[in-house]
C-alpha positions, 0 to 999 in steps of 0.5 A: 161135791154138792154142786157136782151132784146137783148139776150132774157133773162127772167126777173127773170134771168136778175133780179137775175144776171144782175140787181143784179150785177149792184145794188151790184157792189158798195158793191163788190168794197168797199169790195175789197178795204177794203180787199186788200187795207185798210185791214179792216173788212168793207166788211161784215158789208157793205154787210149785212147793204146794204141788210137790207136797200134794204129789208126794205127801197127799198120795202117800197119805191116801195109802196110809189112810186106806181101810183095806186089809192089804193097805193098798189102793187099786188105781185105774191105769188109764186115769193115772196115765192121763193125770201123770201125762197132763202133770208132765205137760203142765211142767213143760208149759210152765218151763216154756212160760218162764223162758223170758229173761231180761234185765231190769233197769237199776237192778243187777239181776236178770228177771223172768217175765211171763207174757200175756201170750205165755199165760194164755198157753198155760190157761189153754193147757188147763182147758185142754185138761178139762176137755179131756177129763170130760170126754175121757171115756169116749177117748178111751173107746176111740183109742180102743183102750176099752170096750163099750158095752150095751149099757154105754158103760166102758170096761177096761179089760186089763184091770176089770174096772168099769167106768159106769154106774157100778164103780165110783171113780175119784181121780185115779182111785176106783172103788167098786 
């Protein structure tokens, strides 16, 4: 959070890059160890299992931990749609990358291979996600989902949530 504040990185971009890297580093290091040191297939299962945990338990935990009297959180529809859309895209890209199945000499089972080109497609999907996060307000204005006021802030008329200085956006959560 200090790096994002120091370099004036928007919350969406910081969440998609710095915070995501910090939260995902255990999976990254366990995957590297399993791939290069123990030569096991632990990596993919660790990553997918971690994402299922993050999507279900952490989201529920955020609601359980809320301090409001209504015990619910206000979510920005546009940001939730962006996040769910990119999550679905990431699953589709991962399934595409896992399509190469070939036999291995001296083994009776077929194995899944991920090519360098497939890895580039996965990496490109992440770069696209970061670009969309960084330019999300402009994209919403371009799509006429929100209106831009005279201060340059965007307002979502559907929910009355600002994306400017009056509200702190943390992913899909908005606190006014």
